[in-house]
Steps between C-alpha positions, in 0.01 A plus 500: 500500500486879429490587133776725347242771428389513867866531614550804274183665637611448863844650427345805334271558798799483742695748287213753509474466881873556542495812282206641697676441835816668369306808396352528850850482653625776267218735611562442872712713734756388755638652820861450608732654755739443785424496873769617744534585868587843643871450426440405136563125550284259301195342670413150369169334591287817491138427403386752237119504456347678199128570543302638203208740539276205417607139500711259701842605641824345374805433723868444418810464721834684461801284414848476657600850380170662601366501142137419416308465174123472471320272254323670206232737632203670344530875452339713773549645848669285767587515868840338568589380852840382633520276810784314678498379863711731716454802268236772480257420214469757222214566255508696174159596366384642170764328284372514142615227259469535126497220246844360407675716767775380734435713811809532724428550874782481756408493871680531835370333817595622847560263792186471716511632854564222752217449751550270797305431816671319789315399819711382795336332800731442798544583864622851569878503561651626822566874493857578395739672738502874488741631233786729593439871463508599131795687358441849368344474152718558196314650208623393156299668226529322165437703186139472393442288190292703257199334340471544121175565318368157381575425135230305307601143417412565136774767490758266658445252214666748258812568712752223425677400180790584268515780246735669257715759681383862459819659636477781754201670336247376760731461802429748782719348774653193664452280807756629752467300824269349761364774723570318829776250405758690295729197462239308296516501120237233419132589549156340475127560548418722802848654538521876559763653269649837402527619138698798364198678347237725653281799435774632268370249237134526598471211747225501761368264767291212362674494159597157366838443331650207309845368590706398194835327451694491172688195375710401201356213292717195444674425172229413249445466130320701237282801585573478874843656444321829428379525863759694704342429837182386670327592823315295759227639725602415857193623685260779596561764770280777639603843629390551862704812579636737232788736581675759286753261341436170680191298589399212727330214315348161587548191282142412405582201274827324415537294181829366638782666688545879509852643537648835598574683175194372307337779297156646571242608240135616505254209490186489290271205576368313197134398469386140526638307203246375246628294208398606152300267277662240275651667189750389235877518578693741276807293406618749233575779751655319800637646822787336692542380859787708640501439877401249765432556870817579697708476181405141422508394135250211521130519588227248583126504578382778740833684471540862386720616211542822296452565127628793291152616396301761693199729475677714240467206256155373593567274803225511764447349845296177476609435139568135417831388347648195330871427557649323200814403309573437132653171393721657227587843636282795396354315198414163655159372609356626828525276809294635796649414841295700753192715567536819706315816604617860554467598869674842494597731216732799449563710190780280365465170683246273672505240777336169406387198702553159342176298516569168322817355345609206290869591534718725715468868404834673444617858472514571125187299410246664266162625622187545284241742644137402444319769301 
């Protein structure tokens, strides 16, 4: 029989071991992201291998929505490889992880080229009868499809998402029509379109433009009523031929459908997103969620929403957030419901991505920025 004193000693030893393991986890970094195909659709089952400069590699597999999350990793330089049968493998080298960081790395995989070899062994067939004399040739010349300048995949990761409407301040034109099929009003990746802007507003061949569409948010409560309108980024286009007041463009990337009449703005690619370190949430100076994607009022994990706090009041890309509510109005205790991160920022608003939730996030919920 074990004496009571020996039981106490064993329990104390286990407690010390647990505390030590927890400290190691807190100092470790993690890598997360989403893997998609060339159209932006999620790719489940992708093997993501993280190889440190020295040490054994670690592999994880993307889930049903293309999301992956590494186990805790030691700080240092890593090479990260993405592989899925039927797709071209991709490798990202020189990724530096710092202690306690959550490094966000999204990746697109292109379909691999199909290679087949067929060998047929059979007796030679009888020669066919001579064909009738050919008719005079008819030459039908289709309009050449221009090839855009390739856009880095890192830049495409910052294209899509909702935002607070900026009015006409940034708009330089609109999608007018398909260049070769004037009766079409719905467009997608690869389509050749005409816009009503040209060298008169400084456009030139090779310039990338964002396609935006405004929407009215649904009826909501609280701070959301202050938002007059929102906007959704529909895709990325590139000028291939600039005229005086009209230009020919190619749809480089579509977030969804593009329509005739959508507005066009200059596009500035954002750098690769790196999450800031863990800081304390500032509950005493909260922002508010004012918009959801496509006018939705409810958000869940991996979805984008908009808050009424921008760079003019200290919001920064990569900053962590805590979405919360108060049990008794403005004076009640804090009840956190979600973690989020800022993925794009303007002067008066910011687009956030919800990372983890314990409840549905709604327009009007409070947001504490980590400072």
